[in-house]
N, C-alpha and C positions, 0 to 999 in steps of 0.2 A: 481303791476305783483304778481302770484298767486305764492304763496310759500307751499301750502301742500291741499290736496285735502281731504273733507272729502265725507261719503259715508252713506245713510238710508240703509236697509238688507232686511228686508220685503217687497217683490215686488219691488228693487231697483236693490238688487243682489242674492236673496233668491226666489225660489217662489213653488209653489205646484203642479206640474204641472197635476197632475189627478182628481182637484178639479171639473174642471166646466164638467169634463166627465161623475165623479161621482154624479154631482147635477142630469143631464140628465137623466141616466141612473135609478136614482131614480125616478124621475119623469116619464120618461119613465112605469114604474112599476105599473103605477096608470093611465095610460094612455092620460098621459100629455105630450104634444110634446111643446119646446120652441126653436125658433130661440136660436143656439149656441153665435152669434156674440154678440145677444143683452141680453141672460142672463150675460154673462161676465161685457158688459154697466152695466146694472143693478146692479149686487154685486160689482162692481168697485166704482159706485158713490156712493152704500149706503155706501159703508168702508170711503168715505171721511168722512161722515155725522154721523156715529156710531165713540162712544169711547171705544177702545179695550183696555179691560185693561192687564195688562204683563203680567198674568196668567188666559187662558179663562177656561170655564167652558162649560159644557152641558147645564147648564142652560141662560147660552150668548148666544152660538149660537143657541142655539132653538131660542130665541128670532130676533137674527139675522136673520136668516131663515123664519120667520113666514113675517118680514118686505121683506125679497125678495122676495116671494110670493105674497105680494100684492102688488107689485111695478109691480109685470108680472101677475095683474092681475085671480089670482087662489088662490081660496079659503086654508086658512091653515090648511089644519086638523091637529089636533094633529099625526094624521098617517103617514100623508105624510111628515110632520116636523119628528119626530124620525127616519123614514126609511134615510132621509137624514143627519142626523147626525150621525148616525149607520155607513152610506157609506163612510163618508167624514171623519171622526174619525183618527186620528192618520197620514194620507197621511205625505210621507216624504217628505222634505225640498229638494232641488237642483236647482242648480247654474244655471242662465240664459246662454244661449250658448256665448253672449258679454264681462260675466265677465272673459274671456281670457285676457280683455285689458286689464286687471290690472297690469299685469308681466309686460305689457310696460311702464304704468307711472312711471315716472323718480324722482318724487319728494315723501316726507313722503303721507302715507297716513292715514288716519283716521276711525272711525266707529263711527257715535252716530244714534241709536236707540233705540226705544220702543221693549226689549225686555226683559223675563227675565234673571234670570241670567244666565243661559247656552250659551249665548252669546256667551263669548270666545271662548270658546268648538265646539262650532257649525261652527266660523268661521274655527277653525284650520281643523275643517273636512273638509272641503271641498276647502279652500284654502290656497296654499302654500307660498304665497305674505307675506309679513310682514305687518301690521297694529301697526301701532309706539303707534296710542291712539282706544281705545278700548270703548266705553263710553254707554254702556244700560243702561236704564232707573230704572230698580229694582233695578240694583248695584248703583247708584247712588243717587237715591229714587227721580228724578224729571224726567218729561216724555214730551214729543213733544205734543200738540205744543206750552209748557211753555217757553218762551225768555230764560227764566234762562235756561233750558239746555242746550239751548242750548250757552249761555256764558260760559259753562264747558269747550268749544270749546276754546274760548281763554285764560281761566284760563290755561289749559292742555298744549298748543300750545307755548304761550310765543307770538303771533301773530296780527296781525291786522285786524279786521274781512275785510277788502280792500284786504288779503293777502293769503283768504280763499276760494275754492270751495267747494258747501256744491251740493248733487246730489239726488235725491229724488224722489220717485213716487208723492205722494201727495202735492198737492196745501195747502191745511190748515196744517198738519202737519210738511209739510217741508221747502214750498220756502218761505211762507207768514214770518214765524217764523222768518227763517236765514234772509230774505231781511230785516227784522225789527231789526234786529243787524249790517245792513250794512254790511252781508257776500254775495259775489257775488252765485247766488243760481241757478241750473239749474233744470227744469222738463223732468225727462227719461219717457217719453209716448211712447210705444212700439205697443198701438193698436192705434192710434192716437185718444184717449179719449176726448182730448181736441184741436179738430181745429181749434178756435176761440182763441185760448188763445194769450196773447199781454206778455208771460213771455218767457224768453229763454226756450229756450224746446227742445229735442232729440228722437229720437224713434231708437238707437242704443248706447250703450256708447262707442265705439270706434268715436262717435262725442262729446266726451269729451276733447279733444285734444282739440278744436275749441275756448275752455275756458277756457284754460292754456297758 
């Protein structure tokens, strides 16, 4: 029986909805047109294999965008890379529309996320629900996919692994390490990035009730 639900934050509860539009517009400035769906898929898949630091930097994003351009078959000229960074830096986070369902979850809710020390304030900014546990990587000194970070869920909640449901958008960072500890994990896959997955998978957070 599930007694608590934990969520990832980036691309699970919050996203930057203008990101892909800004990248497309940057490429258009250089006469390059890319299919939006393909851009999103390449960006998301690259995000699965690149390790994001708690505090990102221009150097990090420039290298990420070079790899993104290469994956699209585009020469990563420094002028293009710089333009993308300038267009996309400091874009605002916004909650996904389906996060409204959090208000209907009658179980204690927690957060386990790779995020800097602004995480508690960021959650208060966007959500009125009470998060009983907020475990951010920078404040805890551990980060996903380290199973030790996930073990903090057990330490803070005093629950058994089988009593916890964890929801995240990354197979590598969220689902596999949670399952390694025996925590029931569900992949939120809003864009059908993993159509052939053999994991517990949902396309909308409302479907989380199937697993509670």
